[in-house]
C-alpha positions in Angstrom: 0.0 0.0 0.0 1.2 3.5 -0.8 2.8 5.5 2.0 2.1 9.2 2.4 4.6 11.4 0.6 5.0 15.0 -0.6 2.2 14.6 -3.1 -0.3 14.3 -0.3 0.9 17.4 1.6 -2.2 19.3 2.7 -0.3 22.6 2.3 0.5 21.9 -1.4 -1.2 24.4 -3.8 -1.3 24.6 -7.6 -0.8 27.4 -10.0 -4.1 26.3 -11.6 -6.2 28.5 -9.4 -9.4 26.4 -9.6 -7.5 23.5 -8.0 -7.2 25.5 -4.8 -10.9 26.3 -4.4 -12.7 24.8 -1.4 -14.9 21.8 -2.3 -13.2 21.0 -5.6 -13.1 17.3 -6.5 -9.7 17.7 -8.2 -7.1 19.5 -6.0 -3.4 18.9 -6.6 -3.5 16.1 -4.0 -5.8 14.0 -6.3 -4.6 14.0 -9.9 -7.0 11.4 -11.4 -6.5 10.1 -14.9 -8.9 9.9 -17.8 -9.1 10.0 -21.6 -10.3 13.2 -23.3 -10.4 15.2 -26.5 -11.7 18.6 -27.5 -15.5 18.4 -27.6 -16.9 18.4 -31.2 -13.5 17.3 -32.7 -12.5 14.0 -34.3 -9.2 13.9 -32.5 -7.9 10.7 -30.9 -8.5 10.5 -27.2 -5.5 11.4 -25.1 -4.5 10.7 -21.5 -5.2 13.6 -19.2 -5.1 14.5 -15.5 -7.9 16.5 -13.9 -6.7 19.6 -12.0 -9.3 21.9 -10.7 -11.7 22.6 -13.7 -8.9 21.9 -16.2 -7.4 18.8 -17.9 -3.7 18.5 -18.4 -2.7 16.7 -21.5 0.1 14.4 -20.3 1.7 13.8 -23.7 1.7 17.5 -24.6 3.3 18.2 -21.2 6.1 15.7 -22.1 5.2 13.3 -19.2 4.2 10.2 -21.3 4.9 9.0 -24.8 1.6 7.1 -25.3 -2.1 7.8 -25.6 -2.9 4.3 -24.5 -4.1 4.3 -20.9 -3.7 0.5 -20.6 0.0 0.9 -21.3 0.2 3.3 -18.4 -1.8 1.0 -16.2 0.7 -1.8 -16.8 3.6 0.2 -15.5 5.3 -0.8 -12.2 4.4 0.8 -8.9 7.7 2.6 -8.9 7.1 4.1 -12.4 3.5 5.1 -11.4 4.7 6.8 -8.3 7.4 8.6 -10.2 4.8 9.9 -12.8 2.5 11.1 -10.0 5.5 12.9 -8.3 6.4 14.6 -11.6 2.8 15.8 -12.3 2.5 17.1 -8.8 5.8 19.0 -8.9 5.0 20.5 -12.3 1.5 21.7 -11.2 2.6 23.1 -7.9 2.8 26.8 -7.2 6.2 28.2 -8.2 7.0 25.4 -10.7 9.1 26.2 -13.7 6.7 24.2 -15.8 3.8 26.7 -15.6 4.5 28.5 -18.8 4.9 25.4 -20.9 2.2 23.3 -19.3 -0.4 26.1 -19.5 -0.5 25.4 -23.2 -1.3 21.8 -22.4 -4.5 22.6 -20.4 -8.0 22.3 -21.7 -11.1 23.4 -19.7 -13.1 20.4 -18.7 -16.2 22.2 -19.9 -14.7 22.0 -23.4 -13.6 18.4 -23.2 -15.3 15.2 -24.3 -14.6 12.3 -22.0 -14.7 8.6 -22.8 -14.4 5.4 -20.7 -11.1 5.9 -19.0 -9.4 2.8 -20.4 -9.9 -0.2 -22.6 -11.9 -2.7 -20.5 -11.3 -6.3 -21.7 -13.2 -8.1 -18.9 -15.7 -7.1 -16.3 -16.5 -9.0 -13.1 -19.2 -7.8 -10.8 -19.0 -8.7 -7.1 -21.5 -8.6 -4.3 -19.6 -7.1 -1.4 -22.4 -4.9 0.1 -23.7 -7.0 3.0 -26.5 -4.6 3.9 -27.7 -4.7 0.3 -27.5 -8.5 0.2 -29.4 -8.8 3.5 -32.2 -6.3 2.6 -32.7 -7.8 -0.9 -32.4 -11.3 0.5 -35.2 -10.6 3.0 -37.6 -9.8 0.1 -37.1 -13.2 -1.4 -36.0 -15.4 1.5 -37.3 -13.9 4.8 -36.0 -16.9 6.8 -32.5 -16.9 5.3 -31.6 -13.5 3.7 -27.9 -14.4 3.3 -27.0 -17.7 1.7 -24.5 -19.9 3.7 -21.5 -19.0 1.5 -21.9 -15.2 1.7 -19.6 -14.6 4.7 -17.0 -17.1 3.5 -16.4 -16.3 -0.2 -16.6 -13.1 -2.3 -19.6 -13.7 -4.5 -19.2 -12.5 -8.1 -20.3 -13.1 -11.7 -18.8 -12.2 -15.1 -20.5 -9.2 -16.7 -20.5 -7.7 -20.2 -17.7 -5.2 -21.0 -18.9 -4.1 -24.4 -22.0 -2.2 -22.9 -20.0 -0.2 -20.4 -20.5 3.5 -21.2 -19.0 6.7 -19.8 -21.0 9.1 -17.6 -23.5 11.4 -19.2 -24.9 9.1 -21.7 -28.5 7.9 -22.1 -29.7 4.4 -22.7 -32.9 2.8 -23.9 -35.1 1.0 -21.4 -34.3 -2.7 -21.8 -36.8 -5.3 -22.9 -37.0 -9.0 -21.9 -39.0 -11.8 -20.5 -40.8 -11.2 -17.2 -43.3 -13.3 -15.2 -45.8 -11.9 -12.8 -46.3 -14.0 -9.6 -49.9 -14.8 -10.6 -49.2 -15.5 -14.3 -49.1 -18.9 -15.8 -46.7 -17.9 -18.6 -44.0 -15.2 -19.0 -44.6 -12.1 -21.1 -42.2 -10.0 -23.2 -41.8 -6.2 -23.1 -40.0 -3.2 -21.6 -38.8 -3.6 -18.0 -41.2 -2.0 -15.5 -38.8 -2.3 -12.6 -35.7 -0.5 -13.8 -33.2 0.2 -11.1 -29.7 1.6 -10.4 -26.9 0.0 -8.4 -24.5 2.2 -6.4 -21.0 0.7 -6.9 -17.3 1.4 -7.0 -15.3 0.1 -9.9 -11.8 -1.2 -9.2 -9.5 -1.1 -12.3 -6.6 -3.6 -12.6 -3.1 -2.3 -13.3 -0.4 -4.9 -13.9 -1.9 -8.3 -14.5 -0.8 -11.9 -13.6 0.2 -14.9 -15.7 -2.4 -17.6 -16.1 -2.0 -20.2 -13.4 -0.2 -17.8 -11.0 -2.5 -16.5 -8.2 -1.9 -13.1 -6.7 -1.3 -13.3 -3.0 -3.4 -11.1 -0.7 -0.3 -9.2 0.5 0.6 -8.3 -3.1 -3.0 -7.7 -4.4 -2.9 -3.9 -4.2 0.2 -3.8 -6.3 -2.1 -4.9 -9.1 -4.8 -2.3 -8.5 -4.5 0.9 -10.5 -7.4 2.9 -9.1 -11.1 3.4 -8.4 -14.0 4.8 -10.4 -17.7 5.3 -9.7 -20.0 2.6 -11.3 -23.7 2.4 -11.8 -24.6 -1.2 -12.9 -28.1 -0.6 -14.1 -30.5 -3.5 -13.3 -33.9 -4.6 -14.7 -35.2 -6.2 -11.6 -38.3 -7.9 -13.1 -36.2 -9.5 -15.9 -33.6 -10.5 -13.3 -36.2 -12.2 -11.1 -37.3 -14.5 -13.9 -33.9 -15.3 -15.5 -31.4 -15.4 -12.7 -31.9 -19.0 -11.6 -29.9 -21.2 -11.9 -27.0 -19.3 -13.5 -27.4 -15.7 -12.4 -28.1 -12.3 -14.1 -28.0 -12.1 -17.9 -30.2 -9.7 -19.9 -31.2 -7.9 -16.7 -27.7 -6.5 -16.4 -25.8 -6.5 -19.7 -27.7 -3.7 -21.5 -25.7 -0.9 -19.8 -23.3 0.0 -17.1 -22.2 3.6 -16.5 -18.7 4.5 -15.4 -17.2 7.8 -14.3 -14.5 9.2 -16.6 -11.8 9.6 -14.0 -9.7 7.0 -12.3 -8.7 8.1 -8.8 -5.4 6.2 -8.3 -4.6 4.1 -5.3 -1.8 6.5 -4.6 -4.2 9.4 -4.3 -6.4 7.4 -1.8 -3.5 6.7 0.6 -4.7 9.3 3.2 -8.2 7.7 3.2 -7.6 4.1 4.3 -9.4 2.5 7.1 -9.2 -0.7 9.2 -11.0 -3.7 7.8 -12.8 -5.3 10.8 -15.3 -8.2 10.8 -17.8 -8.6 13.6 -16.4 -11.0 16.2 -19.3 -13.4 15.8 -18.8 -13.6 12.0 -16.4 -16.1 10.4 -13.0 -14.6 9.8 -11.5 -14.7 6.3 -9.7 -17.9 5.2 -5.9 -17.5 5.2 -5.6 -16.7 1.4 -8.0 -13.8 2.0 -6.3 -12.4 5.1 -3.2 -10.4 5.9 -2.0 -8.0 8.5 -1.9 -5.1 6.1 -5.5 -5.8 4.9 -6.8 -5.8 8.4 -4.9 -2.6 9.3 -5.8 -0.5 6.3 -7.5 -2.6 3.6 -10.8 -0.6 3.6 -11.4 2.7 1.7 -13.1 5.6 3.4 -15.3 7.1 0.6 -18.6 8.9 1.0 -21.1 8.1 -1.8 -24.2 10.1 -2.7 -27.1 9.2 -5.0 -29.2 11.9 -6.7 -32.2 11.8 -9.0 -33.5 14.4 -11.5 -36.8 13.6 -13.3 -37.7 15.0 -16.7 -40.1 17.3 -15.0 -37.5 18.6 -12.6 -35.1 19.2 -15.5 -37.7 21.0 -17.5 -38.5 23.3 -14.6 -34.8 24.0 -13.8 -35.0 22.1 -10.5 -31.7 20.6 -9.2 -31.4 16.9 -8.6 -32.8 15.6 -5.3 -30.5 13.7 -2.9 -31.8 10.2 -2.4 -29.1 8.6 -0.2 -25.7 9.2 1.3 -23.5 6.5 2.9 -19.9 5.4 3.4 -18.0 2.5 2.0 -16.5 1.5 5.4 -19.9 0.5 6.6 -21.1 -1.0 3.3 -18.4 -3.4 2.0 -17.9 -6.8 3.5 -14.8 -7.5 1.4 -11.9 -5.3 0.4 -10.5 -4.6 -3.1 -7.4 -6.6 -2.2 -9.5 -9.6 -1.3 -11.4 -9.4 -4.6 -8.1 -9.6 -6.5 -6.8 -12.4 -4.4 -10.0 -14.5 -4.7 -10.4 -13.7 -8.5 -7.0 -15.2 -9.2 -6.7 -17.9 -6.6 -7.8 -20.5 -9.2 -5.2 -19.3 -11.7 -7.4 -16.8 -13.5 -5.3 -14.2 -15.3 -6.2 -10.5 -14.9 -5.1 -7.9 -17.4 -4.5 -4.2 -17.4 -7.9 -2.4 -17.6 -10.0 -5.2 -16.2 -12.9 -3.9 -14.2 -14.1 -5.3 -10.9 -17.4 -4.0 -9.6 -17.9 -3.8 -5.9 -21.5 -4.7 -6.0 -24.2 -2.4 -4.5 -22.8 -0.5 -1.6 -25.7 0.1 0.9 -25.2 1.3 4.4 -27.1 -0.1 7.4 -29.7 2.7 7.5 -32.7 3.2 5.0 -31.3 6.5 3.8 -28.0 4.8 2.9 -29.6 2.3 0.4 -27.8 1.8 -2.9 -30.8 0.9 -5.1 -34.5 1.6 -5.6 -35.2 -2.0 -4.7 -34.1 -1.2 -1.2 -35.5 2.3 -0.9 -39.0 1.2 -1.9 -38.8 -2.3 -0.4 -39.3 -3.9 -3.8 -41.8 -1.3 -4.9 -44.1 -1.7 -1.9 -43.3 1.8 -0.4 -43.0 4.5 -3.1 -40.7 7.4 -2.3 -41.9 11.0 -2.7 -39.5 13.5 -4.2 -39.3 17.2 -3.1 -41.5 18.3 -6.0 -44.2 15.8 -5.1 -43.4 13.2 -7.8 -43.4 9.5 -6.6 -41.1 6.7 -7.6 -41.0 3.0 -7.0 -38.5 2.3 -9.8 -36.9 4.5 -12.5 -39.1 6.1 -15.2 -38.3 7.3 -18.7 -36.5 10.7 -18.6 -35.0 10.1 -15.1 -31.4 11.0 -14.7 -29.6 9.1 -11.9 -26.4 10.7 -10.6 -23.7 9.1 -8.3 -21.1 11.2 -6.6 -18.2 10.2 -4.4 -15.6 12.0 -2.3 -13.1 11.5 0.6 -12.8 13.7 3.6 -10.7 13.3 6.7 -9.1 15.6 9.3 -5.5 16.4 8.3 -6.0 15.7 4.6 -7.3 17.7 1.7 -10.7 16.6 0.4 -10.6 14.7 -2.9 -13.5 13.7 -5.2 -14.2 10.9 -7.6 -16.3 13.2 -9.8 -19.7 11.7 -10.7 -21.3 9.2 -13.0 -24.7 9.9 -14.5 -27.1 8.3 -16.9 -30.5 9.0 -18.3 -33.3 6.4 -19.1 -35.0 7.0 -22.5 
């Protein structure tokens, strides 16, 4: 795990003035990576770093010699840390790079973003124990959690081709559904469309097939974190998921934030990973002293909803929930890497691991409409009087994330949004 260094110094300020403003997601202590180009152009996408309300073109600044993010993700920890140090030093107040690098800046408002890297494979886990318990109670009141849940990180392989960047709209999915009182299934648009509040963990350097990654080395293979909304058609899922799990209910779209907040940037926001004493403790291959001491990430997550009516009337999105990952996740990112590869599976740079829905223990910390409305039985009322059980056409769902802690500068993960049409 990354130790604190000069790039995390709370006193550090940038010559990019917007990076010093209170509440910015992208101060100089953050330096997340993404792929961008000038909006409206046909340019190739380039690697950039968010700094305040600007994007620094790393190749134009002479910091990299590639536009391929996956090449950068495959670099060694030493090289990644050296690049972060060079970016930080060049963007710091008083740097002799200011004159030259000013020409390599583009306002984020004038940039078009894309998915931050080439995602070859996508695995979605199920680490949110409160989500698993609440949803489990809806289907299995006597046994919400299946016997394996507290022993093994549950996951399934998702669809990488339908992962889209924040800000895009997608069509309401269609599929087979079966009402409880129906004798046969029917076909049509999903009536129980939902969101899932997740983090996405992006793999850096991979492993050879047949060579597992040990838990103590797992974070060396993690490049960074993004925000992820793994949209879900609950009615389609209920009919199709047995015996093999989700299929059409999940593969129509997953929305990803454009910025990768690196593991180095998250160093000041680590937390202890502690299981309740009465719960089974992780098996040895999923356990290490470092993972227990600081394996968890301290990230606040917010979910907001803006309906078509709100948008037409100029009304800001309404906050639905706010929670923290330390209370939501039953497994750490390092444990997901270790478990994913323990059978010899080979991960590759750019592979995406979804955390699964991250719900807190309280109702206002839920990570899905399924939980907020108890499966549609208790509609929620928005500030403008509109009601929702599940998402309707025209709804825009927004997820935001940020880290705050005494003695450290606040950093943000930006946001991921998507609109149902």
